[in-house]
C-alpha positions, 0 to 999 in steps of 0.5 A, a space after each residue: 316453410 310456406 311463409 319461408 318460401 314466400 320470402 325466399 320468392 321476394 328475394 328472388 324478384 328483387 335479386 334477379 328480376 329487378 337487377 339487384 344482382 348487379 348491386 351484389 356483384 358491385 358490393 362484392 368487388 368493392 369488398 375484395 378491393 377494399 380488403 385486398 388493396 388495404 392488406 397490400 398497403 398494410 404489408 408495406 406499411 407493416 414491414 417498414 415498422 417492423 424493421 425500424 422496431 428491430 433496427 439497433 436503437 445506438 443512434 438518435 434517428 432510430 429511436 426517434 423513428 421507433 417511437 413514432 411507429 410506436 405511436 402509430 400503432 397504438 393510435 391505429 390499435 387503440 380505436 375501431 376502425 369505424 371511427 378512423 373511417 368516420 374521422 378520415 372522411 368527416 373530419 380530417 379531409 375537409 379540414 385538409 380540403 381534399 376531394 376522395 372517393 369514399 371507396 378510396 378513403 376506405 383503401 386508406 384507412 384499412 391500409 393504415 389499420 391492417 399496417 399497425 397490425 401487420 407490424 405486430 405480426 412481421 415484427 414477430 416473424 422477424 424475432 422467430 428468424 435465427 440471429 445466425 441469419 443476419 450474422 451469416 448476411 452481415 459476414 458476406 458483406 450485406 449491409 443491415 437494411 440488405 440482409 433484413 430485407 433479402 434474407 430475414 424478411 422472407 423467411 419471417 413471411 414463411 413463419 406468419 403466413 397463417 396469421 397473414 391469412 387470418 388478417 385478411 379474413 378479418 378485413 374482409 370482415 370489417 369492410 361491413 362498415 364502409 357504408 358509414 362514409 357512402 361506399 358500396 359493399 355488400 352489406 349494402 347490396 343486400 340491405 338495398 334488397 331487403 329494403 325494397 322486398 320488406 324482407 331481411 331474413 333471406 338477403 341477410 342469410 345470403 350476405 352472410 354465406 356469401 362471407 362464409 365462402 369467402 372466408 373457406 376460400 381464403 383459408 384453403 388458399 393459406 394451406 395451399 400455400 403453406 404447403 407449397 412453401 414447406 415442399 420448397 424448403 424440403 426441396 432445398 
């Protein structure tokens, strides 16, 4: 117990007295920014891909777009996100001679990665909606795209809300790899504290606790949204 007390004192010295908490706050902000922005991009991309995949393939253009989307999904689902980060930052950007801050590169890569997973989630959600909803929209004179966006997709989102919550949780945890391209996240912050205190046990335990708390808050928020949507459906 005494040994743990000394470890705790060293952690507190670097965390509070030496200003390590500022790095933790910055890391927490960056972690949430990457996850939230990445999920937002992923939802947009995933919804577009899902609509393309369920679109009737009567013409050549939808078939071509469907092939492109399948390749994209296979590419990003088939490779680890850390590899995608490294390739994007150290291979693609130098080749095209574009200079983007590491944090923004992480947001883009996480968004593209999330889009591949969200597309499958959204597609299953769309398929779970009663086909009669599409038929009713078309009977009212709405186009296929308008019916999909205004009638089918909102209902699909209700069905896949828990799964989207799981995707957000996965993104939160996956941000621990962004240090490979020089972005500062929670891992970088607590690694700094551990390096300067020569003790890694307490910093890593605190880091794990923060991740657990974030996941619990997200899970609670998703459950609250589910209950709110169910109440709204009953009233309607």
